[in-house]
N, C-alpha and C positions, 0 to 999 in steps of 0.2 A: 129446234129440228133433226132428226138424223135427216145424212143424206139417200136420194135414191138407190135403191139396188141396181147396180149399172156392171156389168161381166164385160170387160172391155179386152183384153188381153190374155193368154192361156199360154205358156212358155214353159216346154215343148207342147207340139201338137203331134208328137209320135213317143211312143213306146213299146217295151215289152210286154206280153199279155201274161207273165209272169204277175205284172204287178208289180208294187211295193216301187215306182219311180217318182221321186220327187217334181212337183212341179210348183207353179207362182200361177196365179190369177191374180192380174191388177184390175181394177176398174176403182169400186164406190159402194159407200153401203154393206160392206163384206165382214163389219164387227159381228154380226149373231150368225155368220152364213154358214151352210152344208151344203158340199158340191156332191154329184153324181155321177156318172160314166156309162150312159146305158141302166141308170136304177139302180147301180150299183154303189154303195157310200166311198168318199175316200177316205183313209184313216189319217191319221195326226195332222188332223188341221188346225193350222196356226194364224192367229191375223191379228197383223200388226196394229196399234193403239189407232193411228189414222184409218182404220177400214178403208185402205186402199191396195192394201197386199195382203194376200193369203196363201199360204202355202201347205201343202200337202202333198201323202204319196198317194198313187193309180191303185184301183183294185184290178183284182186279176179280172180278166176279159177273152174271148175266142179272139181270134185273129180278124183284124178289119176294123171299122171306123166305128167308134162312141159317141152318142151324143153327150153334149155336158150340161149338164144342166144346173144351174144356180140356185140356191132358196132361202130365204131368209123371212123375218116376222112379216116384213113392209113389200112381198112379193118373191116372184119366181124371175131367170131367166135363165132363157137358152143358149149358149155361144152361135153364133156363125159359123164358126170351125168347127168341125169334128176331130175328136182324137183318134190316133191310127194305131192300133194293136199291129205290131210286129211280131 
């Protein structure tokens, strides 16, 4: 049985508005997950075989806060903390 989708920690929580900033997402059930920042998809997503570590690059976004949403075939989760574009 697959692990439930949990999006626990996003590192870092601040980045440039040009996008392309590397990030790490820690949680569980991330094996087939996608990540979006205010609806814009992150790129270059790669997930460790354990399904607990996901890495990717942030999309472009205007300065300010962006909601981070993680989706998988098993559901979706919104990060408690927003990503701050500077």
